[in-house]
NUSENU-908216 format. One record per residue (C-alpha): residue in three letters; x, y negated, z negated. Coordinates in Angstrom, 3 decimals, always signed. Example, Ala and Ser with C-alpha at 12.3 -4.5 7.8 and 13.67 -1.06 7.14 Angstrom:
+-----+----------+----------+----------+
! res !       px !       py !       pz !
+-----+----------+----------+----------+
! ala !  +12.300 !   +4.500 !   -7.800 !
! ser !  +13.670 !   +1.060 !   -7.140 !
+-----+----------+----------+----------+
END
This chain:
+-----+----------+----------+----------+
! res !       px !       py !       pz !
+-----+----------+----------+----------+
! met !   +0.000 !   +0.000 !   +0.000 !
! thr !   +2.891 !   -2.342 !   -0.647 !
! ala !   +6.057 !   -3.192 !   +1.171 !
! lys !   +9.500 !   -2.498 !   -0.260 !
! phe !  +10.670 !   -4.077 !   -3.505 !
! gly !  +12.956 !   -6.381 !   -1.534 !
! glu !   +9.813 !   -7.869 !   -0.013 !
! leu !   +8.411 !   -8.699 !   -3.473 !
! met !   +5.936 !   -5.789 !   -3.327 !
! ile !   +3.775 !   -7.743 !   -0.910 !
! glu !   +0.733 !   -5.822 !   +0.265 !
! lys !   +1.243 !   -4.558 !   +3.795 !
! arg !   -2.329 !   -3.549 !   +4.632 !
! ser !   -5.006 !   -5.988 !   +5.692 !
! ile !   -8.009 !   -5.111 !   +7.875 !
! asp !   -6.773 !   -1.574 !   +8.597 !
! tyr !   -8.091 !   +1.597 !   +6.954 !
! val !   -6.782 !   +2.543 !   +3.491 !
! pro !   -5.916 !   +6.283 !   +3.550 !
! ile !   -7.095 !   +8.506 !   +0.700 !
! ala !   -3.463 !   +9.070 !   -0.366 !
! glu !   -3.114 !   +5.334 !   -1.087 !
! arg !   -6.337 !   +5.010 !   -3.076 !
! his !   -5.850 !   +4.059 !   -6.706 !
! gly !   -7.396 !   +2.164 !   -9.577 !
! lys !  -10.445 !   +2.747 !  -11.772 !
! val !  -13.998 !   +1.727 !  -11.036 !
! trp !  -14.270 !   -0.342 !  -14.247 !
! his !  -11.580 !   -2.621 !  -12.826 !
! leu !  -14.367 !   -4.162 !  -10.727 !
! trp !  -15.905 !   -5.678 !  -13.858 !
! pro !  -13.085 !   -8.157 !  -14.653 !
! val !  -12.603 !   -8.966 !  -10.953 !
! trp !  -16.136 !  -10.294 !  -10.701 !
! phe !  -16.442 !  -11.626 !  -14.244 !
! ser !  -13.396 !  -13.838 !  -13.663 !
! gly !  -14.574 !  -14.434 !  -10.104 !
! asp !  -17.637 !  -16.161 !  -11.535 !
! ala !  -16.335 !  -17.576 !  -14.828 !
! his !  -14.753 !  -20.846 !  -13.706 !
! leu !  -15.510 !  -24.525 !  -13.190 !
! ala !  -17.164 !  -24.231 !   -9.773 !
! thr !  -19.736 !  -21.922 !  -11.358 !
! val !  -20.279 !  -24.479 !  -14.120 !
! ala !  -21.078 !  -26.990 !  -11.369 !
! thr !  -23.725 !  -24.663 !   -9.957 !
! gly !  -25.571 !  -24.753 !  -13.269 !
! val !  -25.798 !  -28.536 !  -13.010 !
! val !  -27.911 !  -28.618 !   -9.843 !
! gly !  -31.381 !  -28.384 !  -11.396 !
! val !  -30.673 !  -30.775 !  -14.261 !
! ala !  -29.402 !  -33.335 !  -11.736 !
! leu !  -32.878 !  -33.191 !  -10.134 !
! gly !  -34.637 !  -33.892 !  -13.449 !
! gly !  -35.240 !  -30.416 !  -14.845 !
! asn !  -34.971 !  -29.804 !  -18.576 !
! leu !  -32.634 !  -27.349 !  -20.284 !
! val !  -34.991 !  -24.472 !  -21.097 !
! trp !  -36.502 !  -24.168 !  -17.624 !
! met !  -33.170 !  -24.617 !  -15.835 !
! ala !  -31.627 !  -21.958 !  -18.070 !
! leu !  -34.371 !  -19.534 !  -17.057 !
! ala !  -33.830 !  -20.447 !  -13.411 !
! val !  -30.122 !  -19.686 !  -13.765 !
! ile !  -30.743 !  -16.290 !  -15.397 !
! phe !  -33.370 !  -15.161 !  -12.874 !
! gly !  -31.433 !  -16.590 !   -9.916 !
! cys !  -28.218 !  -14.815 !  -10.906 !
! ala !  -30.080 !  -11.551 !  -11.512 !
! phe !  -31.658 !  -11.771 !   -8.064 !
! gly !  -28.599 !  -12.819 !   -6.056 !
! thr !  -26.170 !  -10.458 !   -7.787 !
! phe !  -28.427 !   -7.507 !   -6.914 !
! phe !  -27.625 !   -7.879 !   -3.205 !
! met !  -23.988 !   -8.780 !   -3.775 !
! ala !  -23.255 !   -5.703 !   -5.909 !
! phe !  -24.632 !   -3.281 !   -3.329 !
! his !  -21.859 !   -4.372 !   -0.958 !
! ser !  -19.265 !   -3.232 !   -3.502 !
! thr !  -20.054 !   +0.429 !   -2.902 !
! gln !  -19.099 !   +0.092 !   +0.766 !
! gly !  -15.398 !   -0.378 !   -0.041 !
! pro !  -14.620 !   +3.063 !   -1.503 !
! gln !  -16.810 !   +4.748 !   +1.115 !
! leu !  -15.153 !   +3.178 !   +4.169 !
! gly !  -11.734 !   +2.014 !   +2.921 !
! leu !  -12.171 !   -1.206 !   +4.892 !
! pro !  -12.590 !   -4.885 !   +3.971 !
! gln !  -16.108 !   -6.323 !   +4.097 !
! met !  -16.199 !   -8.423 !   +7.236 !
! ile !  -14.778 !   -5.845 !   +9.657 !
! gln !  -17.724 !   -3.637 !   +8.645 !
! ser !  -20.073 !   -5.984 !  +10.511 !
! arg !  -19.054 !   -4.591 !  +13.900 !
! pro !  -21.514 !   -1.661 !  +13.844 !
! gln !  -24.401 !   -4.109 !  +13.326 !
! phe !  -23.284 !   -6.960 !  +15.585 !
! gly !  -20.744 !   -5.467 !  +17.987 !
! tyr !  -17.000 !   -5.744 !  +18.461 !
! val !  -17.279 !   -9.320 !  +19.728 !
! gly !  -20.724 !  -10.149 !  +18.358 !
! ala !  -19.383 !   -9.906 !  +14.808 !
! leu !  -17.553 !  -13.169 !  +15.489 !
! leu !  -20.856 !  -14.861 !  +14.598 !
! val !  -20.817 !  -13.678 !  +10.988 !
! trp !  -17.063 !  -14.105 !  +10.703 !
! gly !  -17.452 !  -17.736 !  +11.669 !
! val !  -20.025 !  -18.120 !   +8.897 !
! ala !  -17.659 !  -16.430 !   +6.450 !
! leu !  -14.787 !  -18.741 !   +7.369 !
! ile !  -17.015 !  -21.762 !   +6.737 !
! ala !  -17.714 !  -20.370 !   +3.276 !
! tyr !  -14.085 !  -19.611 !   +2.437 !
! ile !  -12.772 !  -22.973 !   +3.592 !
! gly !  -15.662 !  -24.885 !   +2.046 !
! phe !  -15.485 !  -23.161 !   -1.327 !
! asn !  -11.742 !  -23.653 !   -1.575 !
! ala !  -11.959 !  -27.318 !   -0.619 !
! phe !  -14.527 !  -27.824 !   -3.382 !
! asn !  -12.416 !  -25.787 !   -5.811 !
! gln !   -9.410 !  -27.977 !   -5.087 !
! ile !  -11.436 !  -31.150 !   -5.626 !
! leu !  -12.825 !  -29.844 !   -8.911 !
! ala !   -9.381 !  -28.741 !  -10.083 !
! ala !   -7.980 !  -32.199 !   -9.335 !
! gln !  -10.849 !  -33.845 !  -11.218 !
! thr !  -10.197 !  -31.615 !  -14.216 !
! val !   -6.419 !  -32.015 !  -14.336 !
! leu !   -6.648 !  -35.774 !  -13.897 !
! ser !   -9.232 !  -36.026 !  -16.673 !
! leu !   -6.884 !  -34.120 !  -18.989 !
! tyr !   -3.468 !  -35.464 !  -18.063 !
! gly !   -3.829 !  -38.101 !  -15.368 !
! gly !   -1.519 !  -38.034 !  -12.373 !
! asp !   -1.678 !  -38.176 !   -8.608 !
! trp !   -4.805 !  -36.809 !   -6.909 !
! asn !   -3.147 !  -35.466 !   -3.756 !
! leu !   -0.196 !  -33.918 !   -5.585 !
! thr !   -2.528 !  -32.145 !   -8.008 !
! ile !   -4.473 !  -30.584 !   -5.137 !
! val !   -1.274 !  -29.393 !   -3.459 !
! val !   +0.156 !  -27.832 !   -6.651 !
! phe !   -3.145 !  -26.091 !   -7.426 !
! thr !   -3.234 !  -24.743 !   -3.866 !
! leu !   +0.307 !  -23.364 !   -4.046 !
! leu !   -0.483 !  -21.535 !   -7.289 !
! ser !   -3.619 !  -20.035 !   -5.782 !
! val !   -2.179 !  -18.949 !   -2.466 !
! ser !   +0.841 !  -17.286 !   -4.132 !
! leu !   -1.462 !  -14.622 !   -5.620 !
! ala !   -3.068 !  -14.055 !   -2.225 !
! val !   +0.355 !  -13.592 !   -0.621 !
! ile !   +1.255 !  -10.710 !   -2.969 !
! gly !   -2.200 !   -9.273 !   -2.435 !
! tyr !   -4.701 !   -6.782 !   -3.810 !
! asp !   -2.943 !   -5.332 !   -6.868 !
! leu !   -1.711 !   -8.649 !   -8.275 !
! ile !   -5.172 !  -10.175 !   -7.795 !
! his !   -6.723 !   -7.320 !   -9.794 !
! val !   -4.180 !   -7.675 !  -12.614 !
! ala !   -4.592 !  -11.468 !  -12.729 !
! gln !   -8.384 !  -11.156 !  -12.862 !
! arg !   -8.194 !   -8.763 !  -15.817 !
! trp !   -5.980 !  -11.094 !  -17.870 !
! val !   -8.082 !  -14.130 !  -16.992 !
! ala !  -11.220 !  -12.205 !  -17.997 !
! tyr !   -9.813 !  -11.456 !  -21.461 !
! ile !   -8.858 !  -15.102 !  -21.990 !
! leu !  -12.202 !  -16.428 !  -20.741 !
! ile !  -14.264 !  -14.024 !  -22.837 !
! gly !  -12.471 !  -15.229 !  -25.956 !
! ala !  -12.868 !  -18.913 !  -25.092 !
! leu !  -16.515 !  -18.594 !  -24.046 !
! phe !  -17.390 !  -16.566 !  -27.142 !
! val !  -15.929 !  -19.223 !  -29.449 !
! phe !  -17.716 !  -21.980 !  -27.519 !
! thr !  -21.061 !  -20.163 !  -27.520 !
! val !  -20.992 !  -19.430 !  -31.242 !
! ala !  -20.093 !  -23.041 !  -31.994 !
! val !  -22.959 !  -24.297 !  -29.804 !
! val !  -25.498 !  -22.032 !  -31.514 !
! val !  -24.343 !  -23.150 !  -34.961 !
! lys !  -23.900 !  -26.878 !  -34.413 !
! ile !  -25.920 !  -28.196 !  -31.457 !
! gln !  -29.304 !  -29.776 !  -32.141 !
! leu !  -31.109 !  -29.903 !  -28.827 !
! pro !  -33.332 !  -32.901 !  -27.998 !
! pro !  -37.033 !  -31.882 !  -28.071 !
! gln !  -37.566 !  -32.782 !  -24.414 !
! glu !  -34.866 !  -30.315 !  -23.363 !
! ile !  -36.687 !  -27.328 !  -24.878 !
! ala !  -40.265 !  -28.347 !  -24.053 !
! leu !  -41.897 !  -25.465 !  -22.178 !
! arg !  -44.720 !  -27.721 !  -21.026 !
! asp !  -42.249 !  -29.819 !  -18.997 !
! phe !  -42.040 !  -27.434 !  -16.021 !
! arg !  -41.027 !  -28.955 !  -12.680 !
! ala !  -41.261 !  -26.682 !   -9.674 !
! val !  -38.734 !  -28.367 !   -7.385 !
! pro !  -35.799 !  -28.454 !   -9.858 !
! phe !  -36.642 !  -24.902 !  -10.998 !
! leu !  -36.713 !  -23.447 !   -7.477 !
! thr !  -33.653 !  -25.440 !   -6.446 !
! gln !  -31.679 !  -24.131 !   -9.427 !
! phe !  -32.969 !  -20.588 !   -8.943 !
! phe !  -31.883 !  -20.419 !   -5.308 !
! ala !  -28.639 !  -22.291 !   -5.976 !
! ala !  -27.722 !  -19.578 !   -8.495 !
! ala !  -28.914 !  -16.798 !   -6.178 !
! ser !  -27.081 !  -18.110 !   -3.113 !
! tyr !  -23.918 !  -18.670 !   -5.158 !
! gln !  -23.951 !  -14.978 !   -6.118 !
! ile !  -24.875 !  -13.769 !   -2.636 !
! ala !  -21.985 !  -15.820 !   -1.223 !
! trp !  -19.566 !  -13.282 !   -2.779 !
! ser !  -21.095 !  -10.590 !   -0.559 !
! ile !  -18.775 !  -11.429 !   +2.319 !
! tyr !  -15.760 !  -10.023 !   +0.471 !
! val !  -16.986 !   -7.782 !   -2.323 !
! ser !  -15.648 !   -4.572 !   -0.793 !
! asp !  -12.290 !   -6.240 !   -0.114 !
! tyr !  -11.581 !   -5.571 !   -3.804 !
! ser !  -13.037 !   -2.060 !   -3.990 !
! arg !  -11.600 !   -0.582 !   -0.786 !
! tyr !   -8.521 !   +0.908 !   -2.502 !
! leu !  -10.625 !   +2.797 !   -5.058 !
! pro !  -10.945 !   +6.590 !   -4.684 !
! arg !  -13.888 !   +7.576 !   -2.523 !
! asn !  -15.459 !   +9.645 !   -5.319 !
! val !  -16.002 !   +6.771 !   -7.785 !
! gly !  -19.743 !   +6.958 !   -7.148 !
! val !  -22.246 !   +4.513 !   -5.697 !
! gly !  -23.939 !   +3.827 !   -9.028 !
! ala !  -20.696 !   +3.192 !  -10.901 !
! ser !  -19.308 !   +0.732 !   -8.355 !
! phe !  -22.666 !   -1.054 !   -8.176 !
! trp !  -23.121 !   -1.480 !  -11.915 !
! trp !  -19.541 !   -2.452 !  -12.769 !
! thr !  -19.737 !   -5.115 !  -10.057 !
! tyr !  -23.235 !   -6.245 !  -11.014 !
! leu !  -22.552 !   -6.581 !  -14.735 !
! gly !  -19.265 !   -8.431 !  -14.207 !
! ala !  -20.702 !  -10.917 !  -11.725 !
! phe !  -24.035 !  -11.374 !  -13.518 !
! ile !  -22.544 !  -11.928 !  -16.983 !
! gly !  -19.719 !  -14.165 !  -15.754 !
! gly !  -21.952 !  -16.171 !  -13.429 !
! thr !  -24.866 !  -16.572 !  -15.810 !
! trp !  -22.666 !  -17.457 !  -18.788 !
! met !  -20.729 !  -20.152 !  -16.936 !
! met !  -23.780 !  -21.619 !  -15.198 !
! leu !  -25.552 !  -21.892 !  -18.548 !
! val !  -22.505 !  -23.725 !  -19.911 !
! gly !  -22.941 !  -26.186 !  -17.049 !
! thr !  -26.690 !  -26.463 !  -17.592 !
! leu !  -26.232 !  -27.195 !  -21.292 !
! ser !  -23.432 !  -29.702 !  -20.742 !
! ser !  -25.290 !  -31.640 !  -18.054 !
! ala !  -28.550 !  -31.625 !  -20.031 !
! leu !  -26.798 !  -33.199 !  -23.019 !
! tyr !  -24.644 !  -35.630 !  -20.993 !
! arg !  -26.558 !  -36.343 !  -17.810 !
! thr !  -24.369 !  -39.188 !  -16.583 !
! ser !  -21.035 !  -37.362 !  -16.885 !
! glu !  -19.306 !  -35.395 !  -14.139 !
! val !  -18.930 !  -31.658 !  -14.695 !
! ala !  -15.509 !  -31.413 !  -16.382 !
! thr !  -16.106 !  -34.462 !  -18.582 !
! ala !  -19.507 !  -33.211 !  -19.750 !
! leu !  -18.091 !  -29.776 !  -20.588 !
! arg !  -15.191 !  -31.250 !  -22.533 !
! thr !  -17.485 !  -33.609 !  -24.429 !
! val !  -19.808 !  -30.805 !  -25.539 !
! ala !  -16.903 !  -28.554 !  -26.554 !
! asp !  -15.276 !  -31.330 !  -28.591 !
! gln !  -18.590 !  -32.090 !  -30.237 !
! val !  -19.178 !  -28.544 !  -31.454 !
! leu !  -15.528 !  -27.772 !  -32.183 !
! pro !  -13.255 !  -30.846 !  -32.328 !
! gly !  -10.234 !  -30.465 !  -30.062 !
! phe !  -11.613 !  -27.416 !  -28.257 !
! gly !  -12.643 !  -29.254 !  -25.084 !
! lys !   -9.174 !  -29.342 !  -23.575 !
! pro !   -8.366 !  -25.622 !  -24.140 !
! leu !  -11.783 !  -24.625 !  -22.772 !
! leu !  -11.210 !  -26.628 !  -19.596 !
! leu !   -7.756 !  -25.118 !  -19.169 !
! cys !   -9.183 !  -21.609 !  -19.514 !
! ser !  -11.854 !  -22.423 !  -16.941 !
! leu !   -9.152 !  -23.793 !  -14.681 !
! leu !   -7.366 !  -20.418 !  -14.775 !
! gly !  -10.467 !  -18.786 !  -13.351 !
! leu !  -10.607 !  -21.448 !  -10.653 !
! val !   -7.019 !  -20.643 !   -9.627 !
! thr !   -7.723 !  -16.927 !   -9.236 !
! ile !  -11.059 !  -17.260 !   -7.410 !
! thr !   -9.372 !  -19.624 !   -4.985 !
! ser !   -6.808 !  -16.876 !   -4.421 !
! leu !   -9.625 !  -14.435 !   -3.647 !
! asn !  -11.052 !  -16.905 !   -1.151 !
! tyr !   -7.717 !  -17.310 !   +0.603 !
! tyr !   -7.239 !  -13.554 !   +0.695 !
! gly !  -10.709 !  -13.090 !   +2.200 !
! ala !  -10.189 !  -15.909 !   +4.698 !
! ser !   -6.977 !  -14.236 !   +5.831 !
! leu !   -8.734 !  -10.894 !   +6.418 !
! thr !  -11.530 !  -12.637 !   +8.300 !
! leu !   -9.119 !  -14.541 !  +10.538 !
! leu !   -7.302 !  -11.283 !  +11.261 !
! ser !  -10.644 !   -9.767 !  +12.269 !
! val !  -11.247 !  -12.685 !  +14.625 !
! met !   -7.792 !  -12.252 !  +16.159 !
! asp !   -8.402 !   -8.537 !  +16.607 !
! ser !  -11.671 !   -9.196 !  +18.459 !
! ile !  -10.020 !  -11.683 !  +20.798 !
! lys !   -6.855 !   -9.650 !  +21.352 !
! pro !   -6.738 !   -6.197 !  +19.742 !
! gly !   -3.474 !   -5.350 !  +18.067 !
! arg !   -1.894 !   -3.760 !  +15.039 !
! pro !   -2.373 !   -5.806 !  +11.849 !
! thr !   +1.008 !   -6.681 !  +10.352 !
! leu !   +2.312 !   -8.429 !   +7.258 !
! ala !   +3.498 !  -11.347 !   +9.401 !
! lys !   -0.001 !  -11.809 !  +10.810 !
! arg !   -1.541 !  -11.726 !   +7.328 !
! leu !   +0.862 !  -14.381 !   +6.069 !
! met !   +0.221 !  -16.517 !   +9.141 !
! thr !   -3.552 !  -16.393 !   +8.639 !
! leu !   -3.066 !  -17.275 !   +4.969 !
! leu !   -1.141 !  -20.358 !   +6.048 !
! val !   -3.848 !  -21.402 !   +8.513 !
! ser !   -6.657 !  -21.056 !   +5.968 !
! thr !   -4.628 !  -22.881 !   +3.321 !
! val !   -3.922 !  -25.829 !   +5.595 !
! ala !   -7.596 !  -26.014 !   +6.659 !
! ala !   -9.029 !  -25.981 !   +3.127 !
! thr !   -6.422 !  -28.354 !   +1.715 !
! ser !   -6.882 !  -30.834 !   +4.553 !
! leu !  -10.629 !  -30.848 !   +3.951 !
! ala !  -10.132 !  -31.355 !   +0.212 !
! leu !   -7.713 !  -34.232 !   +0.707 !
! ala !  -10.096 !  -35.909 !   +3.164 !
! ser !  -13.196 !  -35.490 !   +0.975 !
! ser !  -14.649 !  -37.910 !   -1.519 !
! his !  -14.782 !  -37.211 !   -5.233 !
! asn !  -18.605 !  -37.043 !   -5.171 !
! phe !  -18.557 !  -33.356 !   -5.994 !
! val !  -21.903 !  -32.183 !   -7.375 !
! glu !  -24.111 !  -33.661 !   -4.641 !
! lys !  -21.992 !  -32.227 !   -1.847 !
! phe !  -21.613 !  -28.881 !   -3.577 !
! ser !  -25.363 !  -28.368 !   -4.010 !
! glu !  -25.871 !  -29.163 !   -0.318 !
! phe !  -23.138 !  -26.699 !   +0.599 !
! leu !  -24.782 !  -23.976 !   -1.500 !
! ala !  -28.067 !  -24.527 !   +0.320 !
! val !  -26.392 !  -24.110 !   +3.703 !
! leu !  -24.631 !  -20.936 !   +2.519 !
! leu !  -27.970 !  -19.531 !   +1.421 !
! tyr !  -29.384 !  -19.954 !   +4.900 !
! leu !  -26.333 !  -18.530 !   +6.667 !
! phe !  -25.765 !  -15.471 !   +4.480 !
! thr !  -29.343 !  -14.358 !   +3.927 !
! pro !  -29.878 !  -12.681 !   +7.352 !
! trp !  -26.433 !  -11.086 !   +7.337 !
! thr !  -26.703 !   -9.505 !   +3.903 !
! ala !  -30.148 !   -8.081 !   +4.742 !
! ile !  -28.939 !   -6.565 !   +8.022 !
! asn !  -25.681 !   -5.197 !   +6.606 !
! leu !  -27.333 !   -3.529 !   +3.608 !
! val !  -30.262 !   -2.113 !   +5.598 !
! asp !  -27.859 !   -0.627 !   +8.141 !
! phe !  -25.615 !   +0.911 !   +5.472 !
! tyr !  -28.264 !   +2.290 !   +3.124 !
! leu !  -31.326 !   +2.930 !   +5.299 !
! ile !  -30.280 !   +3.340 !   +8.941 !
! arg !  -26.809 !   +4.907 !   +9.134 !
! lys !  -26.636 !   +5.838 !   +5.435 !
! gly !  -22.911 !   +5.205 !   +5.134 !
! his !  -21.877 !   +7.158 !   +8.239 !
! tyr !  -19.498 !   +5.015 !  +10.308 !
! ser !  -16.456 !   +5.691 !  +12.437 !
! val !  -13.366 !   +3.810 !  +11.339 !
! arg !  -11.671 !   +4.455 !  +14.666 !
! glu !  -14.689 !   +3.214 !  +16.645 !
! ile !  -14.878 !   +0.037 !  +14.535 !
! phe !  -11.443 !   -0.815 !  +15.953 !
! asn !  -12.232 !   +0.349 !  +19.500 !
! pro !  -13.116 !   -2.641 !  +21.749 !
! arg !  -14.930 !   -0.299 !  +24.171 !
! gly !  -16.291 !   +2.031 !  +21.535 !
! met !  -19.673 !   +3.318 !  +20.464 !
! tyr !  -20.683 !   +0.097 !  +18.684 !
! gly !  -20.401 !   -1.984 !  +21.856 !
! arg !  -19.077 !   -5.462 !  +22.324 !
! trp !  -22.430 !   -7.110 !  +21.612 !
! asn !  -25.040 !   -5.318 !  +19.510 !
! trp !  -28.382 !   -6.875 !  +20.360 !
! arg !  -30.084 !   -5.312 !  +17.322 !
! gly !  -28.063 !   -7.198 !  +14.734 !
! leu !  -27.848 !  -10.427 !  +16.737 !
! trp !  -31.602 !  -10.547 !  +17.348 !
! ala !  -32.407 !   -9.743 !  +13.731 !
! tyr !  -30.012 !  -12.443 !  +12.525 !
! gly !  -31.385 !  -15.033 !  +14.946 !
! ile !  -35.046 !  -14.291 !  +14.230 !
! gly !  -34.460 !  -14.194 !  +10.475 !
! phe !  -32.628 !  -17.512 !  +10.572 !
! val !  -35.281 !  -19.227 !  +12.719 !
! ala !  -38.020 !  -17.910 !  +10.424 !
! met !  -36.369 !  -19.724 !   +7.518 !
! ile !  -36.148 !  -23.143 !   +9.215 !
! pro !  -39.660 !  -24.339 !   +8.195 !
! phe !  -38.688 !  -23.547 !   +4.605 !
! phe !  -35.307 !  -25.342 !   +4.614 !
! ser !  -34.977 !  -28.063 !   +2.009 !
! thr !  -31.781 !  -30.093 !   +1.960 !
! glu !  -30.933 !  -33.724 !   +1.486 !
! his !  -30.822 !  -34.324 !   +5.236 !
! phe !  -33.538 !  -31.957 !   +6.471 !
! lys !  -36.784 !  -30.614 !   +5.056 !
! gly !  -38.914 !  -28.189 !   +7.020 !
! pro !  -42.698 !  -28.647 !   +7.190 !
! val !  -43.440 !  -25.894 !   +4.663 !
! ala !  -40.801 !  -27.246 !   +2.255 !
! arg !  -42.354 !  -30.711 !   +2.513 !
! ala !  -45.799 !  -29.242 !   +1.809 !
! leu !  -44.344 !  -27.554 !   -1.268 !
! gly !  -42.962 !  -30.841 !   -2.556 !
! gly !  -39.398 !  -30.079 !   -1.479 !
! ala !  -39.198 !  -26.584 !   -3.005 !
! asp !  -36.886 !  -24.235 !   -1.119 !
! ile !  -38.049 !  -20.621 !   -0.745 !
! ala !  -36.240 !  -19.877 !   +2.531 !
! met !  -34.427 !  -16.855 !   +1.102 !
! leu !  -37.712 !  -15.115 !   +0.326 !
! ile !  -38.564 !  -15.366 !   +4.026 !
! gly !  -35.168 !  -14.652 !   +5.567 !
! leu !  -34.437 !  -11.435 !   +3.671 !
! pro !  -37.550 !   -9.445 !   +4.621 !
! val !  -37.839 !  -10.865 !   +8.147 !
! ser !  -34.224 !  -10.038 !   +9.050 !
! ala !  -34.486 !   -6.586 !   +7.461 !
! leu !  -37.781 !   -5.697 !   +9.143 !
! val !  -36.687 !   -6.928 !  +12.574 !
! tyr !  -33.477 !   -4.910 !  +12.306 !
! ile !  -35.359 !   -1.772 !  +11.193 !
! ala !  -37.749 !   -2.168 !  +14.117 !
! ala !  -34.873 !   -2.677 !  +16.563 !
! cys !  -33.132 !   +0.451 !  +15.269 !
! arg !  -36.097 !   +2.668 !  +16.127 !
! ser !  -34.474 !   +3.120 !  +19.534 !
! leu !  -31.166 !   +4.157 !  +17.937 !
! asp !  -30.469 !   +7.888 !  +17.927 !
! val !  -29.096 !   +8.102 !  +14.402 !
! thr !  -28.305 !  +11.829 !  +14.648 !
! ala !  -26.242 !  +11.375 !  +17.813 !
! asp !  -24.604 !   +8.305 !  +16.271 !
! arg !  -23.540 !  +10.361 !  +13.257 !
! his !  -22.137 !  +13.181 !  +15.414 !
! arg !  -20.079 !  +10.682 !  +17.410 !
! cys !  -18.728 !   +9.200 !  +14.169 !
! his !  -17.608 !  +12.584 !  +12.882 !
! ala !  -16.047 !  +13.509 !  +16.215 !
! ala !  -14.200 !  +10.191 !  +16.534 !
! asp !  -12.787 !  +10.325 !  +12.987 !
! arg !  -11.788 !  +13.980 !  +12.994 !
! asp !   -8.328 !  +14.200 !  +11.396 !
! leu !   -8.377 !  +10.466 !  +10.624 !
! asp !   -7.370 !  +11.283 !   +7.062 !
! pro !   -6.499 !  +14.904 !   +6.224 !
! asp !   -6.612 !  +14.054 !   +2.495 !
! ala !  -10.286 !  +13.090 !   +2.811 !
! ala !  -11.323 !  +16.725 !   +3.159 !
+-----+----------+----------+----------+
END
C-alpha cells in the first residue's frame, strides 16, 4: 500500500483496486474517521444557519438532530461499498453513468471539495486571527500546508490522525457540555416550544442533512482498505454513529453559541460561551476544533486528488502513479487556496448558500448510486470493466444520466436560496423541501430505466471479466 521508507511511506495507490493481500485495519476505525470528520468549526457553522434566520434554540436543536439523523443515513450506506469493491467512491459511478458520463458527478464532487476547503481555510484564518492576530493570507497558506501534508502521505496517516483528533475532541466537548449544563441559564424565548417557525426549521434541517450527505462522495475512500469480510452492518453502523454523533454534537454547539450571541461570528460566539461557562476554556476549545478542521481539509484534498485522477483517466486512460496523485493534490490545493484568498470574510451567509447548492447537486447522485448498489446490481461489479473505456458499462449510460437530470429538474420548483426561489418554495414561505422530491424521483426513474437491464447477464459478465483479478479473494 505504501512506497518504500525512503519515500516517506507515501501511499502509492489511488483510484486503482486494493488487492485482498493489502487489506488491513479494523472496522471500528471508521468511527473516529467520521467523528473527527464532523467535529470541527465548519460543522459548528452549519448549526448557526437556522438561528441566523430567526429560529430559537430548542426548535433549531431539534432540526439539527433530525437533519443529521436523516442525512447520515444515506452517507453511511456508501461506507459499505469500500470493503466490497476495494475502490474509492467516485470511480464507482461509472456503472451508473458510464465511463465518460461519470464526469458529470465528478465535476459536482470537485465543486464540493474545492468549495469546502476554501470555506475551511477562511474559517481557520478567522479563528487564528481572533486568537493570536496576524496576517490573513499567511494564516491561510500555513493552514493549507499543514492540511495537504497529511493528504500527501495518504490513507494510513489520515486514519491515525483522525483517531488522535477524535480522542482530543471528545475530551474537550465533554468538558464543555458538562459546563454548559451546569452553568448556562437559557433565555425563556430560546426554549419556548410555542415559537415554532417553519422556514428556519426546514432550512436548518436540510442544511444539516445536506452537510452529512456531502460526505457521501468520499466515504468509501476511507473504507476501501478494510478486509472484505467486515460486514455490511458493521461498516454502516460504525460510520453512522461516528458521523451522527460528531456532526450533531458540533452543530448543537454552534446552535447554542449563536442563540446566546446572535451578533457574533462563529468562532467568537463559541469562545465567548466557553469562557462564560468555564473561564479560560474558550481558547483551548477553539484550538481543539481547529485540529479537526485541519484533518477534514486533508480528507477533502485527498478526495479531490482521487476525483481529478478519475477525470484524467476518463479523458486519457493510463496507469495511476504516485506522481499523478501528487500533481492532482497540487492542482486542488492551488484552486481551493486561490478561492479562499479571493473570498470575503462574510462566511456564514456564503456557507449556508453553498450547502443549499450541494444539497441539490448530491441528492440525485446519492439516490442513483445507492439504488444501483443495493437494489439493482446488489454489489456485483467488475473492477476491470470499470477501468475499460470500451467495456460493459459503456461510455455514456443513459439510465443514470436521465435519472439524474429528471431528479434535478423535479427539484427546481422547490429550490430556495438567497438568489432563487422556485414557485413551490415561494408558496411555502421560502421553506426548502427539494431533497424530499429529488431522492424518490431520481431513485424511481433509475429503477424504471433499469427494467431493460439484464441483471443476470450483467452479473455473469462481471464474474467472467474479474476472474483471477485477485487470487486471495477466493
